[in-house]
C-alpha positions in Angstrom: 27.5 10.1 4.2 26.2 6.6 4.3 28.9 3.9 4.7 27.6 0.4 5.1 26.5 -0.3 8.6 25.5 3.3 9.4 22.5 3.2 11.8 19.3 4.9 10.7 16.6 5.4 13.3 14.5 3.7 14.2 16.2 0.3 14.0 17.4 0.4 10.4 21.0 0.0 9.1 22.5 1.1 5.8 23.3 -1.7 3.3 24.9 0.6 0.7 24.3 3.4 -1.9 23.7 2.4 -5.5 23.9 4.4 -8.7 20.9 4.2 -11.0 20.0 6.3 -14.1 19.3 9.8 -12.9 19.3 8.9 -9.2 21.1 7.3 -6.4 19.4 4.7 -4.1 20.1 4.4 -0.4 19.6 0.7 0.5 19.0 -0.5 4.0 17.5 -3.1 6.3 15.2 -2.7 9.2 14.8 -4.8 12.4 15.0 -8.5 11.8 13.4 -8.2 8.4 15.9 -10.0 6.0 14.8 -8.0 3.0 16.7 -5.0 1.5 14.8 -1.7 0.9 15.8 1.3 -1.2 14.8 4.9 -1.2 15.6 6.8 -4.5 17.5 10.1 -4.4 16.9 12.2 -7.6 20.2 13.7 -8.9 18.7 15.8 -11.6 18.5 19.2 -9.8 20.9 19.7 -6.8 19.7 23.4 -6.6 16.7 22.3 -4.7 16.3 20.6 -1.3 15.8 16.8 -1.5 12.7 16.5 0.8 11.4 20.1 0.5 11.9 20.8 -3.2 10.4 24.3 -3.0 13.4 25.4 -1.0 16.5 26.4 -3.0 20.0 25.5 -2.0 23.2 27.3 -3.0 25.9 24.5 -2.9 26.4 20.8 -3.2 27.2 20.7 0.5 23.9 22.3 1.4 22.1 19.9 -0.9 23.8 16.9 0.6 22.7 18.1 4.0 19.1 18.3 2.7 19.5 14.7 1.7 20.6 13.7 5.2 17.7 15.6 6.8 15.2 14.2 4.2 16.3 10.6 4.7 16.0 11.0 8.5 12.5 12.2 8.0 11.6 9.4 5.5 12.9 6.7 7.7 12.0 8.2 11.1 8.3 8.7 10.0 7.9 5.2 8.7 8.4 5.2 4.9 9.5 1.6 5.4 5.9 0.9 6.4 3.8 3.4 4.4 5.7 3.7 1.1 4.5 2.2 -2.2 6.6 -0.9 -2.7 8.1 -2.1 -6.1 10.6 -4.9 -6.5 13.7 -3.7 -8.3 16.3 -6.4 -8.7 17.2 -7.6 -5.3 15.7 -4.8 -3.2 12.2 -3.4 -2.6 11.9 0.2 -3.7 10.0 2.6 -1.4 8.4 5.8 -2.8 6.3 8.3 -0.9 4.0 9.1 -3.8 0.8 6.9 -3.8 1.9 5.2 -0.6 -0.5 3.7 2.0 -3.1 6.0 3.6 -4.4 5.1 7.0 -7.8 6.4 8.2 -6.7 9.8 9.7 -9.4 9.7 12.3 -7.7 7.0 14.3 -4.3 6.9 15.9 -2.6 3.4 15.9 -0.1 2.7 18.7 2.0 -0.5 19.3 2.4 -2.0 22.7 5.5 -4.2 23.1 5.4 -7.3 25.4 8.0 -5.8 27.8 6.4 -2.3 28.2 4.7 -2.6 31.6 3.4 1.0 31.7 1.7 0.7 28.3 -0.4 -2.2 29.6 -2.2 0.1 31.9 -4.6 0.7 28.9 -6.2 -2.7 29.4 -8.8 -1.2 31.8 -9.6 1.6 29.3 -10.1 -0.9 26.5 -12.4 -2.9 28.8 -14.4 0.2 29.5 -14.8 0.6 25.7 -16.2 -3.0 25.5 -13.0 -4.4 24.1 -11.4 -7.7 25.3 -7.7 -7.6 25.9 -7.5 -11.2 27.2 -6.0 -12.6 24.0 -3.2 -10.0 24.1 -2.5 -10.7 27.7 -2.5 -14.5 27.1 -0.1 -14.1 24.2 2.2 -11.9 26.2 2.2 -14.3 29.2 2.9 -17.3 26.9 5.8 -15.5 25.3 4.2 -15.5 21.8 3.3 -11.8 21.5 5.0 -9.8 18.7 2.9 -6.7 19.4 -0.5 -5.4 20.5 -1.8 -2.6 18.2 -4.4 -0.3 19.8 -6.4 2.4 18.1 -8.0 5.5 19.6 -9.6 8.8 18.6 -8.3 12.0 20.3 -11.5 13.9 19.7 -13.9 11.2 21.0 -16.4 12.5 23.6 -16.1 9.3 25.6 -13.6 6.6 25.9 -11.2 7.2 22.9 -10.3 3.5 22.3 -11.9 2.2 19.2 -10.2 -1.1 18.5 -7.1 -3.3 18.8 -5.3 -6.2 17.1 -3.0 -9.0 18.4 -0.2 -10.5 16.3 1.7 -13.5 17.7 4.5 -15.9 16.8 3.5 -19.4 15.5 7.0 -20.4 14.4 10.5 -19.1 14.0 9.5 -17.2 10.8 5.7 -17.3 10.9 3.1 -15.3 12.7 -0.7 -15.1 13.1 -3.0 -12.2 13.3 -5.1 -13.9 15.9 -7.5 -11.1 16.9 -8.9 -7.9 15.5 -11.7 -6.2 17.6 -13.4 -2.9 17.0 -16.3 -1.1 18.5 -19.8 -1.1 17.0 -20.3 1.4 14.2 -16.5 1.5 13.4 -15.7 1.9 9.7 -14.0 -1.0 8.0 -10.9 1.3 7.3 -9.9 0.8 10.9 -10.2 -3.0 10.6 -7.9 -2.9 7.5 -5.5 -0.5 9.3 -5.2 -2.7 12.4 -4.7 -5.8 10.3 -2.1 -4.1 8.2 -0.2 -2.6 11.1 -0.1 -5.9 12.9 1.2 -7.8 9.7 3.9 -5.2 9.1 4.9 -5.3 12.7 5.4 -9.1 12.3 7.4 -8.6 9.2 9.8 -6.1 10.9 10.2 -8.7 13.7 11.4 -11.3 11.1 8.2 -13.2 10.2 8.2 -14.1 6.5 4.5 -14.6 6.4 1.4 -13.9 8.5 -1.8 -15.9 8.6 -5.3 -15.2 9.8 -8.7 -16.8 9.9 -10.4 -13.4 9.5 -12.6 -13.5 6.4 -13.0 -9.7 5.8 -12.8 -9.2 2.0 -11.0 -5.9 2.5 -7.9 -7.7 3.8 -7.1 -8.3 0.1 -5.9 -4.7 0.1 -3.2 -5.6 2.6 -2.2 -8.6 0.4 -3.8 -11.4 2.2 -4.7 -14.4 0.0 -6.5 -17.6 0.6 -4.4 -20.7 1.3 -5.5 -24.3 0.5 -6.4 -24.8 4.2 -8.9 -22.0 4.1 -6.9 -19.6 6.1 -5.5 -16.4 4.6 -1.8 -15.6 4.3 0.3 -12.6 3.4 4.0 -12.6 2.4 5.6 -9.9 4.5 7.3 -8.4 1.4 3.8 -6.9 1.0 4.3 -6.6 -2.8 0.7 -7.6 -3.2 -0.6 -4.6 -1.2 -3.0 -2.3 -3.0 -2.5 1.3 -1.8 -4.6 2.7 -4.5 -7.5 0.4 -3.6 -7.1 1.3 0.1 -7.2 5.0 -0.8 -10.4 4.4 -2.8 -12.0 2.6 0.2 -11.0 5.5 2.4 -12.6 8.0 0.0 -15.7 5.9 -0.1 -16.0 5.8 3.7 -15.3 9.5 4.2 -17.9 12.0 3.1 -16.6 14.5 0.4 -16.2 17.1 3.2 -14.2 14.6 5.3 -16.9 14.8 8.0 -19.3 12.3 9.5 -22.7 11.5 8.4 -23.5 9.6 11.6 -21.5 9.6 14.8 -19.5 6.6 15.8 -20.1 5.2 19.3 -17.7 3.2 21.4 -20.0 1.4 23.8 -20.7 -2.3 23.5 -18.6 -4.9 21.7 -18.0 -5.7 18.0 -15.4 -8.4 17.6 -13.6 -10.4 15.0 -11.0 -13.0 16.0 -9.6 -16.1 14.3 -12.5 -17.9 12.7 -15.1 -15.2 13.6 -16.2 -12.6 11.0 -18.4 -9.6 11.6 -21.1 -9.4 8.9 -21.6 -5.6 8.9 -18.3 -4.6 7.4 -19.1 -1.3 5.8 -20.3 1.1 8.5 -19.8 4.4 6.7 -18.1 7.6 7.9 -17.3 8.2 11.5 -15.7 11.5 12.5 -13.7 14.3 10.9 -10.0 13.5 10.3 -7.8 14.2 13.3 -4.3 12.8 12.6 -2.6 9.8 11.2 -0.6 6.7 12.1 2.8 7.0 13.6 5.6 4.6 12.9 
């Protein structure tokens, strides 16, 4: 099913299949990231589907097909980004259980440098009080890795709530040079934008990402202080804290998952390199809508 070199969408390639006690592990690489990743395949009960274990299967062939479908879902929906990471020998194991949870009220989208139609949103961000100039400058200078934008589908006004810019600083280094959100926006969106930008850089081949942002919650993404006072994260992201991020999300959301006060999108609330917004914990915004795509 998975000979070495088999292409897995989006942008991943099979490295091999390894046998482990009680399971097989599909190993692969994604984009320009030099690291190898592995997704375990339990071998204990081939009478149930791999991805939907409540569904029975009647043959090994049917079970193998469920593995193929399940792996397509895992990789196609971004397990490489959202999965809980553990170093196992020479590869990073990815598991769905206890993986990263983004704030489901916001939809994060990545704009590539060479997608002219996607840049039409610049005016919409400006209307929401957000400054796209750093993203435009990075694109025009050939430094831009990606521009991450965030919006709410159920917003009564302009849906754009924030954005982040991640740019090259060297052949294998990148900088999260801007994160900007609207006033009243919960800190979970700041964390989500920073994380998405850093992971985007890792997939593009950056081995580390730096930032001057001083928000303490960036510890959850794995950012640590360097001797020069900047913060840096290794893009293996083994220092990420998905459990801590989930606890922060529970803290920000009400028990019912609804808002205590409405979030508004007018005005400007910005953090960029060297600039930190003091009011980091804003409290709940709106009821969950949907999550983050790959």
